[in-house]
C-alpha positions in Angstrom: 50.8 23.8 -84.9 50.8 26.1 -88.0 54.1 25.7 -89.9 55.8 27.5 -92.8 58.1 25.1 -94.6 60.9 26.3 -96.9 62.7 23.9 -99.2 65.3 25.7 -101.4 68.2 23.2 -101.7 67.7 22.9 -105.5 65.9 24.5 -108.4 62.9 22.2 -107.4 62.1 24.3 -104.4 58.8 25.0 -102.7 57.0 26.7 -99.9 54.4 24.7 -97.8 51.9 25.9 -95.3 51.0 23.1 -93.0 48.7 22.6 -90.0 49.9 19.8 -87.8 50.9 17.1 -90.3 48.7 18.2 -93.2 49.7 20.6 -96.0 47.2 23.4 -96.6 48.9 25.2 -99.5 52.0 24.8 -101.7 53.9 27.3 -103.8 56.6 26.0 -106.2 59.8 28.0 -106.3 62.2 28.6 -109.2 65.9 28.3 -108.3 68.9 30.2 -109.4 69.3 34.0 -109.2 65.6 34.6 -109.1 65.3 32.8 -105.8 67.0 35.5 -103.8 65.0 38.2 -105.5 61.6 36.6 -105.1 61.6 34.4 -102.1 60.5 37.0 -99.5 57.8 38.2 -101.9 56.5 34.7 -102.5 56.3 33.9 -98.8 54.4 37.2 -98.1 52.0 36.6 -100.9 51.3 33.0 -99.9 50.7 33.9 -96.2 48.3 36.7 -97.2 46.4 34.5 -99.7 45.6 32.0 -96.9 45.4 34.4 -93.9 48.0 32.2 -92.3 50.0 33.1 -89.2 52.9 30.6 -88.6 53.8 29.2 -85.2 56.8 27.4 -86.5 59.3 27.9 -89.3 61.1 24.9 -90.9 63.8 25.0 -93.5 65.7 22.5 -95.6 69.4 22.5 -94.5 70.8 20.5 -97.5 72.6 18.9 -99.0 72.0 21.4 -101.8 73.3 24.4 -103.6 75.2 27.0 -101.6 73.0 29.9 -102.8 69.7 28.1 -102.4 70.4 26.9 -98.8 71.9 30.3 -97.8 68.9 32.2 -99.1 66.4 29.9 -97.6 68.0 29.7 -94.1 68.7 33.4 -94.0 65.0 34.3 -94.6 63.8 31.5 -92.2 66.1 32.8 -89.5 64.8 36.4 -90.0 61.2 35.3 -89.9 61.7 33.2 -86.8 63.4 36.1 -85.1 60.9 38.7 -86.2 57.8 36.6 -85.3 59.4 35.2 -82.2 58.6 31.6 -83.1 60.7 28.4 -83.2 62.9 27.5 -86.2 64.0 24.0 -87.1 66.0 22.5 -89.9 65.4 19.2 -91.7 67.5 17.1 -94.2 66.4 18.3 -97.6 66.8 14.8 -99.1 63.7 13.6 -97.2 61.6 15.8 -99.4 62.7 13.8 -102.5 61.7 10.3 -101.3 60.1 8.0 -103.9 56.3 7.4 -104.0 56.5 3.6 -103.5 56.6 1.3 -100.5 59.7 -0.5 -99.5 63.4 0.4 -98.8 65.0 3.2 -100.9 68.0 5.4 -101.2 67.7 9.2 -102.1 70.9 10.3 -103.8 72.4 13.7 -104.6 75.7 14.3 -106.4 78.1 15.8 -103.8 80.2 17.3 -106.6 83.4 16.4 -104.8 83.9 12.7 -105.7 81.0 11.3 -103.6 77.3 11.1 -103.2 75.1 12.3 -100.4 72.8 9.5 -99.5 69.7 9.1 -97.4 68.5 5.6 -96.7 64.9 5.1 -95.8 61.8 2.9 -95.9 58.2 3.5 -96.6 55.5 1.2 -95.3 51.8 2.0 -95.9 52.5 5.8 -96.1 54.8 5.9 -93.0 58.5 6.7 -93.4 61.6 5.9 -91.5 65.0 7.4 -92.3 68.6 6.8 -91.3 71.0 9.7 -90.8 72.2 11.1 -94.2 75.8 10.2 -95.1 78.5 11.0 -97.7 79.5 7.8 -99.6 81.8 6.9 -102.5 79.8 6.1 -105.7 81.1 2.5 -105.5 80.2 2.0 -101.8 78.7 -1.6 -101.4 75.9 -0.2 -99.2 74.3 1.2 -102.4 74.1 -2.2 -104.0 71.7 -3.4 -101.3 68.9 -1.2 -102.8 66.7 -1.5 -105.9 64.8 1.7 -105.5 66.5 5.0 -106.0 65.3 8.6 -106.0 66.9 11.9 -106.8 66.0 15.4 -107.9 68.8 14.9 -110.6 69.0 11.2 -111.4 70.9 11.7 -114.6 73.8 13.3 -112.8 73.9 10.6 -110.2 73.7 7.7 -112.6 76.8 9.0 -114.4 78.7 8.3 -111.2 78.2 4.6 -111.0 76.0 1.6 -111.8 72.9 1.3 -109.7 70.4 -1.2 -111.2 66.8 -0.9 -110.1 63.9 1.5 -110.2 64.7 5.2 -110.5 62.5 8.1 -109.7 63.1 11.8 -110.6 61.4 13.4 -107.6 60.3 16.9 -106.6 59.6 18.0 -103.0 56.6 16.1 -101.6 54.4 18.6 -99.6 52.6 15.9 -97.7 55.8 14.2 -96.7 57.4 17.5 -95.7 54.4 18.4 -93.5 54.4 15.0 -91.8 58.1 14.8 -91.3 58.5 18.4 -89.9 55.5 17.9 -87.5 57.0 14.5 -86.3 60.5 16.0 -85.9 59.3 19.0 -83.9 57.1 16.9 -81.6 59.9 14.3 -80.9 63.1 16.4 -81.0 62.0 20.0 -80.5 64.5 22.7 -81.4 67.8 21.6 -82.9 70.4 24.2 -84.1 70.7 24.5 -87.9 73.6 22.6 -89.5 73.9 23.4 -93.2 75.3 21.0 -95.9 76.4 22.5 -99.1 77.2 20.6 -102.4 80.1 22.8 -103.2 82.1 25.6 -101.6 81.1 29.3 -102.2 
């Protein structure tokens, strides 16, 4: 399965071309206003450079910025419709998992008094994840963990005391390729449900 993956939930975005569970090419993306101007061009250029014809489109559905998620999902939907291929969404927090083995929590500031949290575990390169949830910064569940990751750790650490190892992470292309391939094989098509960090 040849897959085009779009992760645009933050300014640390990327495009990934993957075959089955292996990334073939990666293109970092800049966030902000430039994303809406350049995303379609970046996709077209990446596909042409690698003579790549996707059979599946996957897009990060958040939590993340309103503009980033809207731009990414709008283009993903258009490409899926135009190419007549399946489209799936994935939790963007998975892309920001830490590079170490063991249990971890990926956190993102929900900008409404809480934190979006994805609990997971990595064992010898294999990942397992719980469903993402919205928690209060003081939730005792967070105290069970000693490994934390976030695309914006400084913003999260201002919200509470979380002792342990912290990683400032960017999207991991290998993890995205593996996760999307596994999700599509086990769950198939699931309608997109978007999660924004703030209202438009």
